[in-house]
Structure formats: C-alpha cells, structure tokens
N, C-alpha and C positions, 0 to 999 in steps of 0.2 A: 890398730889403724896405722897406716904408713904416714911418714912425715910429709908435710906439704912440700911441693916442689917449688923451686925458685921461679918467680914470675917475671915476665917482661914489663916494659913500660910502653904504652901506646899513646900517640897523639892521633886521634881519629876525627875526621871531619864529620860532623853530624848533618851538615847540609840542610836541605829543606825537610820539614816534618815528614814528607812522603817517604823518606828513607825507611820508615818503619814498615811500610806496606807495599812498596812497588818492587818490580823485578828489573834490576839494572846490573851492569857489570860490577858496580860498587857493592850493591846489596848482596850479590852472589859471593863477592869476596868476603864480606863480613860473615856470611853464613858459614863459609868454609873455615875461616879463621877461628870462629868460635868452637868448631869441632876439635881443634888442636889445643885448646886452653883448658886447664883444669885447676882453677884457682880455689883457694879456701874462701876467699871473699874478694869483692871488687871495691876499690876506692876510686870514685869518679869525680873529677873536678869539672864543673859545667859552667859554660859562658852565660847560662840563663839564671844563675843565682848569684847575685852580687851582695856583698856585705863588707863592712870595714874590717871585721875580724873573721878569720877563717872559721866557718861554722859547719858542723858535721851533723848529718842525720844520725839519730841514736835511738833505735827501737829494735825490738826483736820480731814484732808482728809485720804483716805485709804493708808495704808502702802504698799510699794513695798515688794514683796516676794523674799528674797535672797536665791539663790540655791548655798550655799557655801560648796560644796562637789565635789568630783571628777567625771569625765565623765563616769566612769565604773558603776555608779548606773543606774537603769532602767529609761527609758524615761518617764515612768508614774510619777516618782518623779519630774522631771523637768517641768512637765505640771501642777503641783500643784500651785495654787494661793490661798493666804489667805489674802484677802483685808480688814482686820479689820481696823476700823478707829482708829485714835489716839485721844488725848484730851490735848489740850494746857492748859486747866484749871487744870486738874489733874496733869499734868507734873509740873505746877507751885506750886501745893501743895507739891509734892514730893521734888522739889527743895528747897522750903522754909523750910521743915522739916529737910533736910540734912544741910542746911546752918545754921539753928538755933542751931543745935548741934555742930557747929564749923567744919563741914566737907565741903571740896571743892566739888562742883558739877556744871555741866553745861548742856546745851541742844544741840541737833543736830536735826534740822528740816528735814533733808534729809535722815537720816538713815532708812533703812527698817527693816523687821523682818528676822533674820537668822534662820537656821534650829533648833537651840537650843530653839527657841520660837515657830515657827509655827507648828513643828511636834506635840508638845503637845497641843497647842491651837486648832488645827484643830480637835483633838479628844474631847477636853473639850467643845468647843463652835463652833460646825461645821457651824453655820450660819454666823460666823465672824461678829457678831453684838454687841460684847462687846468691848468698847474702850480699847486699849492696849498701855501701856507705856513700852517700852523695856529699860533696864538699863544695862550698861557695868559693868565689874568687873576689878579690878587690882589684878591679881593672885600673885603678889609679896608681897601684904600686909599680915602681920601675922594674925592668926586666931582671936585674940582679936580685931583687927581693922576691920576685916570683920564683926564681931559680932556687933561692934559699929554702922556700917552702918545700919544693920537691926534694932537695937534698936532705932535708930533715927526715924524709920518709923512706929513704933508700933501703934501710935495713928491713923494712916490712916485707919487701919482695922475697927475701929468703924465708919468710914465714908464710908464704902462700898467698900474699895479697897482690892482686893484679891492679896496677895503677894505670888509669885511663884519664887522659886530659882531652876533653871534648870541646872542640872549637872549629875555626875555619881560618885559613891563612888569608886568602883574598876574599873579602866580605864587605862589599860596598852596595848596600841596598838602594842607594840613590841612583845607581846605574843598573838596577836589576832588569830593566827592559831593553838593555843592549842585546841585540839579537844573536851575537856570536862572541866567542872568546877573542879578546884583543891581545896583541903582542905584549903590551906592558904587563898584563897579568902573568903571562908566562915568564917574563923576565924577572918579576919579583920572586916567583917560586923558584926559578933557576938559581937566583942569588941565595935564597935560603938553603937549598939543597947543597950547593957548593960549600957554603960556610959550615953547615952541619957536618958534612963529611970531613971537612978539614979540622973540625973541633975548634973553630975560631969563635969562641964565646964572646970575645971582646967586640968583634964586628957585629955579632948577633944582638948583643945588648944595645949596640948603637944603631940598630936597624932603621930607626926613624930618620936618621941623617945619612946613613951609609947605603941603605938598600935602594935600588932604583924603583921609582914610582910608589914609595912607601905610603905617601899621603893618600894616594888613590886606593891602594890595596887595603890599608888599615885606617880608615877615617875615624873609627872608634876602636878602642883596644880590647873590649871584653871578649871578642872571639879569638883574638890573637895571643893574648898572654898565657893561655893554658899551655902553649908550646914551650914556654920557659919553665913551667912547672914540670912538664915531662922531661925536659932536658936536665933539670936539676935532679930528678929522681933516677936518672941513668947513672951508672957507674962510669968513671973516667974512661975505662977501657971498652965500654959498650959501643958497638958499631951501629950507627943509624942506618936503617933500611927504609928506602922508599917503597912502601908496600902497596900503595895505590896512588895514581895521579890521573885525574880527569876533571872536567869542567862542565858546569851547567851555565851556559852563557858566561857571566863573570864570577860565578861562585865556584871556588876551588874545592876539590875533594882530595887535595894532597894529604896523605896520611903517612906517618912516620912511626917506625917501631924500633925500640932499642932492646938488645938481647933477645931477639926473636927466636923461638924454638926452631930447630932444624926442620921439623916437619910442617911448619906453617906455610900456607899457600901464598903464591904471588902470581899476579896476572902475567901471562906471557905476551906482552906487547911492549913497544918502546915506552919507557917510563916518562919520556919527555913529550909524548903525544898529547895534543889537546883534543879531547873527545867529549862529546855530550853524554851525560848520564841520565838525561831526562826521559828519553824514549826507552821502551822495553828492550833489553839487550839481547843480542844473539848469543848462542852458546859459545863459550870460550874456554879453552883448556886452562886449568890451574896447576901450577907446579910449586915445589918447595921454594921458599925464598932463599936468596943468596946474598 
C-alpha cells in the first residue's frame, strides 16, 4: 500500500442545509474538488457542535446522520443519510496531537455527523467511504487559541488527514430576509481576503475591532472561528487560495484552501463577484486553482 499523500487544509462554507442536495455553482465546485482529494481520513471541525473541551467522534462503525435543523426544510433533506465510517485509530492520533500540545481534548463514541459536516462531505465524497472524525469547537475561545488548536494538528496532514473547518464568514440570521447582498458584507470578506493573503495574523486575530462591519458580519462567533482553526493548521508557507466566493442574500459562501493540490478546480469568474447561489446554476467551466 502506498504512503498517504499530504493533504490540504480547507475552510468551507456549509451555508444552508440545502447545500447537500441542490445544484448550484458552489455545489458543483465541491463535487469537482472532491474528485481531486484522496485523504486517508477527514478531520472536520463543525460550527454546529459546541463544547468547552475539543471533543472528537471516536468509532469505527458508520456515523448516524443528525438532522439538526427545523421542520420547515424539505422532506428530501430529512431523507439524506451519510453513513461514513469513523476511525478510532485516527481519532487517537488527533487526541494525542492535541494533548501533546497541552490542549484538553476528549472523545465521544456516540456522536453522529451534524449538517455542518454531512452537507459538505456528501458533495466531496458521495460514496461515504472516507473515514470521518468530527470535532467540536468552543466559540468562546479567542482567535489565537483557535489557531493553536489547528497548529497542533498540522503534522497530521503529512499522514493523509484532510483537515476541514466548516463555517461561514458573513452569517447574520437576523438579516436573513434582506433580499440582496449589501456592500458591507463584501467589504468584510474583502478585508479577510486581503489580510489572509498578506499573512497578517495580528490583524485577523483582532478582526472584531479591525475589520469593517465585523459586528454585522459576525454577531455570534460559532460559524466564524473555524477559520482560525484552518489558519492554524496551515504551514507558514502555505498560500491561501480563494477557491469560491458567492453569496445567498447576506450569507457568504467564501471558501479558502491552503496548500491546494495543483489539479484542484477553481471557478473561472471574478473572485470578488457577488453572486447568488440560491437558484440552480448554469453550466460553468472549472479550471485548476492558482
């Protein structure tokens, strides 16, 4: 058996639960991206599992699919099952890495996959044949401590573990009925992209004070802090790639990859375009990221 290949780090917007089943530019991108990834296992931090101590799923059997959203969503969503196996061996590696860095961590053998995980994984690995370890977040931790969690896990990438941080940059449900993307949401994401590319972690850690419209874009932190875990898991020399940028009203689908494989796809449209992903998407060419 060949040695596992080094894996990238992904911050992916999970958006609305419909990401799992609908046809959009974004879901087509995820479908193509998954075709270029060959991980030994996936470690996924989700905004929809909060705990004071980093907690990992630890099982070898198939995960239960958690439908953690309201009854107003279509029945088709509730019918989705994503029975990916877990891996107690990989969970033990993650646990060891965190504890070796002086971080508290534990496991939960019964936890299933919430929609922050399976909506994305169903697109990336539709066969549900890649072992998955889901990890919780503590949204109260400051950005530098989120970063430290990711940094403790960097070495796992060389052993075939794909690290995914599932969240959303602009996520203000109080404004979900705003009919169109507004300039302030674009300005916030512009600021993030600029500082990510510049490697300006000091500014990023101070986003709440430094970023334009931060209070509007991030009224609560649970969907935003996974970005810092991804940033920590990236090596200092890893170049951040904007692999997708789109908006569903005021919900951002900005997605960032570090150490992206050369053959990974990227949408051929201006990355600063504000586009809706709600309607079924027209066919659009995909090319390798750069």
